[in-house]
C-alpha positions in Angstrom: -0.6 -0.1 0.3 1.6 3.3 -1.0 -0.4 6.4 0.5 0.6 9.6 -0.3 -0.4 12.6 2.1 -1.0 16.1 0.4 -2.7 19.8 0.4 -6.4 19.4 0.1 -7.9 21.2 -3.3 -11.2 22.1 -4.6 -11.6 19.4 -6.2 -11.1 16.8 -3.2 -14.7 18.3 -1.9 -16.9 15.6 -3.6 -15.1 13.4 -1.5 -14.5 15.3 1.9 -17.4 16.2 2.7 -18.4 11.9 1.3 -16.3 11.8 4.5 -17.9 14.3 6.5 -21.0 12.3 6.7 -19.3 9.0 7.0 -18.0 10.9 10.5 -20.8 12.3 11.7 -23.0 8.9 10.8 -19.7 7.0 13.1 -20.3 9.8 15.8 -24.1 9.1 15.6 -24.9 12.4 14.1 -25.8 12.2 10.8 -28.6 14.9 11.2 -26.3 17.4 12.0 -24.0 17.5 9.2 -25.9 20.9 7.1 -23.5 22.3 5.2 -24.3 22.7 1.6 -21.0 21.7 -1.0 -21.1 25.1 -2.1 -20.1 26.8 1.5 -18.0 24.1 1.9 -16.0 24.4 -1.0 -16.4 28.5 0.0 -14.7 28.1 3.4 -11.6 26.4 2.0 -11.0 28.0 -1.4 -13.0 31.2 -1.4 -12.3 34.8 -0.5 -12.0 34.6 2.9 -10.7 30.4 3.3 -11.6 29.4 6.7 -10.0 25.5 7.3 -7.3 24.0 5.4 -6.5 20.0 4.6 -4.5 17.2 4.2 -5.5 14.3 1.7 -4.8 10.5 1.9 -4.4 9.4 -0.9 -3.9 6.3 -2.9 -4.4 5.6 -6.0 -6.4 8.6 -6.5 -9.3 7.2 -4.0 -8.9 9.6 -0.8 -9.6 7.3 2.6 -8.8 10.6 4.9 -8.4 13.9 5.8 -7.1 16.5 8.6 -9.1 19.8 7.9 -7.6 22.3 10.5 -7.5 26.4 11.6 -5.9 28.2 13.5 -7.7 29.3 16.0 -6.5 31.7 18.8 -6.3 31.8 22.9 -5.8 34.7 24.5 -3.7 32.7 26.7 -1.4 31.3 24.4 -2.1 32.6 21.3 -2.5 30.8 18.1 -3.0 27.5 18.2 -3.7 25.0 15.4 -7.3 23.5 15.7 -8.4 19.7 14.2 -11.2 20.3 13.7 -12.1 16.3 11.3 -9.8 13.8 11.1 -11.4 10.6 9.7 -9.8 7.9 8.1 -12.7 5.7 5.8 -13.6 2.1 8.2 -12.2 0.1 5.3 -8.6 1.9 5.0 -7.9 1.7 9.2 -5.7 -0.3 11.0 -3.2 1.3 7.9 -1.0 3.4 10.1 -2.9 6.1 8.0 -4.1 8.3 10.7 -0.8 8.5 12.1 0.3 9.7 8.5 -2.3 12.7 8.7 -2.4 13.4 12.2 1.9 13.6 11.9 1.4 15.8 8.3 -1.2 18.1 11.3 1.8 18.3 14.1 4.1 19.0 11.6 2.3 21.7 10.2 1.3 23.4 13.2 5.2 23.7 13.9 6.2 25.1 11.2 3.3 27.5 10.6 4.8 28.5 15.1 1.4 27.9 16.2 2.0 27.8 20.6 -0.2 24.3 19.9 -2.7 22.6 18.8 -5.9 21.0 20.1 -9.0 18.8 18.8 -12.3 17.2 20.6 -12.3 13.4 20.9 -15.9 11.8 21.8 -15.9 10.6 25.7 -16.9 7.4 23.9 -14.9 7.2 21.0 -12.5 4.1 22.6 -10.7 4.4 19.4 -9.5 7.8 19.0 -8.8 8.0 22.7 -6.1 4.8 22.4 -5.1 6.5 19.7 -4.4 10.2 21.1 -2.6 8.3 24.0 0.1 7.1 21.5 1.1 10.6 21.5 0.9 11.6 25.1 -2.3 13.8 24.2 -3.6 15.8 27.5 -6.6 14.9 27.3 -9.3 17.1 29.2 -11.7 16.8 31.3 -14.2 19.6 33.3 -15.4 21.6 30.0 -18.2 21.2 28.6 -19.0 23.0 24.3 -21.1 25.5 24.6 -23.6 26.1 20.7 -25.8 27.8 18.9 -27.9 27.1 16.3 -28.8 29.5 13.1 -32.1 28.9 14.3 -30.9 30.3 17.6 -28.7 32.5 16.5 -31.6 34.0 14.8 -34.1 34.3 17.8 -31.7 35.4 19.7 -31.4 38.9 17.5 -34.7 39.2 17.1 -35.6 39.3 20.5 
């Protein structure tokens, strides 16, 4: 197996969104994916680029990706945030995740970020085991907070 890790290009977006949906199914939240292909493409390749990604490819087939962006911590400075990281099920256990994750780690270092962060579901033991191999600091005590598009509209109209 010869895996190529490369930077994502616009033409990859259809497959990347398929993988996003695969991840959502795995995380038991397929209905939560509401982004359109056009919005996804614009966010990665439009005028106001938001995300970047590495692709894991074998013979032209995209087997996985790691999508990330810059976040800012008032305590720490610029940090890389790993938003989504997935290897399609049939390709797991072949070292592809390691290649992708290490490409992101290298990117964080090359860009001079003050650290890297991500989230993992507390029930996702395979992912937790993977991150433990890197001695990642898994933090307890933080709760995620969010507003949906509908909630934002509701709050703006009050």
